[in-house]
C-alpha positions as CSV (number, residue, x, y, z in Angstrom):
1,X,22.7,137.6,89.1
2,X,25.2,137.3,86.3
3,X,24.4,138.1,82.7
4,X,25.6,135.9,79.8
5,X,25.3,137.6,76.4
6,X,25.5,136.8,72.7
7,X,25.5,139.8,70.4
8,X,24.5,140.0,66.7
9,X,23.8,136.2,66.3
10,X,23.0,135.9,62.6
11,X,20.3,133.4,61.6
12,X,18.5,132.8,58.3
13,X,14.8,132.4,58.3
14,X,11.6,132.9,56.3
15,X,9.8,135.7,58.0
16,X,7.4,138.4,56.9
17,X,3.8,139.4,56.2
18,X,4.0,140.1,52.5
19,X,3.8,137.3,49.9
20,X,7.2,138.0,48.5
21,X,8.8,137.7,52.0
22,X,7.3,134.2,52.6
23,X,9.3,132.7,49.8
24,X,12.7,134.1,50.5
25,X,15.3,133.5,53.2
26,X,16.2,136.6,55.2
27,X,18.9,137.5,57.7
28,X,17.9,138.2,61.2
29,X,20.2,139.2,64.1
30,X,19.6,138.4,67.8
31,X,21.1,140.1,70.8
32,X,20.6,137.9,73.8
33,X,21.2,138.8,77.5
34,X,20.4,135.9,79.8
35,X,20.5,135.7,83.6
36,X,22.5,132.7,84.7
37,X,24.5,132.0,87.9
38,X,28.1,131.7,86.6
39,X,29.6,131.1,90.1
40,X,29.5,127.3,90.1
41,X,31.1,127.1,86.6
42,X,33.7,129.8,87.6
43,X,34.6,128.0,90.8
44,X,35.0,124.6,89.2
45,X,36.1,125.6,85.7
46,X,33.6,123.0,84.3
47,X,31.8,123.8,81.1
48,X,28.8,121.6,82.1
49,X,28.0,124.1,84.9
50,X,28.0,127.1,82.5
51,X,25.4,128.3,80.1
52,X,26.9,127.0,76.9
53,X,27.0,129.8,74.4
54,X,27.5,127.5,71.5
55,X,24.5,125.3,72.4
56,X,22.3,128.4,72.8
57,X,23.3,129.9,69.5
58,X,23.0,126.5,67.6
59,X,19.5,126.0,69.0
60,X,18.3,129.5,68.1
61,X,19.7,129.0,64.6
62,X,18.0,125.6,64.2
63,X,14.7,127.1,65.5
64,X,14.8,130.0,63.1
65,X,15.5,127.8,60.1
66,X,12.8,125.3,61.0
67,X,10.0,127.8,61.7
68,X,8.3,130.5,59.6
69,X,6.4,133.4,61.1
70,X,4.8,136.5,59.7
71,X,5.8,138.7,62.7
72,X,9.2,139.3,64.3
73,X,7.2,139.7,67.5
74,X,6.2,136.1,67.3
75,X,9.7,134.9,66.5
76,X,11.1,136.9,69.5
77,X,8.5,135.5,71.9
78,X,9.0,131.9,70.8
79,X,12.8,132.1,70.9
80,X,12.7,133.7,74.4
81,X,10.4,130.9,75.7
82,X,12.6,128.2,74.1
83,X,15.8,129.5,75.7
84,X,14.2,129.9,79.1
85,X,12.8,126.4,78.9
86,X,15.6,124.4,77.4
87,X,18.5,126.2,79.1
88,X,17.0,127.0,82.5
89,X,17.4,130.7,82.1
90,X,15.3,132.7,84.6
91,X,15.4,136.0,82.7
92,X,16.1,137.0,79.2
93,X,16.4,140.3,77.3
94,X,16.1,139.6,73.6
95,X,16.5,142.1,70.7
96,X,15.6,140.9,67.3
97,X,16.8,142.9,64.3
98,X,15.5,142.6,60.8
99,X,18.0,144.6,58.6
100,X,16.9,146.1,55.3
101,X,13.2,145.8,56.1
102,X,12.7,149.6,55.8
103,X,14.2,151.4,52.9
104,X,15.5,154.4,54.9
105,X,16.6,152.4,58.0
106,X,19.5,150.2,58.7
107,X,17.3,147.8,60.7
108,X,14.0,147.5,62.6
109,X,13.2,145.2,65.4
110,X,11.7,144.4,68.7
111,X,13.1,144.1,72.2
112,X,11.5,142.0,74.9
113,X,12.3,141.0,78.5
114,X,10.8,137.9,80.0
115,X,11.2,136.3,83.5
116,X,12.9,137.6,86.6
117,X,16.5,138.6,87.2
């Protein structure tokens, strides 16, 4: 299976457990690796047969802006499920980074894999 990826997709969302976090927009970064059969698109050179990177990134951005969660674990699960359902992706590896969340760390985050390659 082929892997289509998007690295360091920046989105803005309200996310966090603490009261002060719930009222502010924060940057999150997604790394997405998605199993998708690229052969039909490559053979025909037709965008409608490919996994559209722009559409995936726009949908993730829209979802992050329209939803608020306390946990990055919840955001990661919901985004993975959304991509698998809306874009017919059979496997996804998603890493969600929350930069600046720890004073002595560049970033923290979670990484999940769902589905089958």
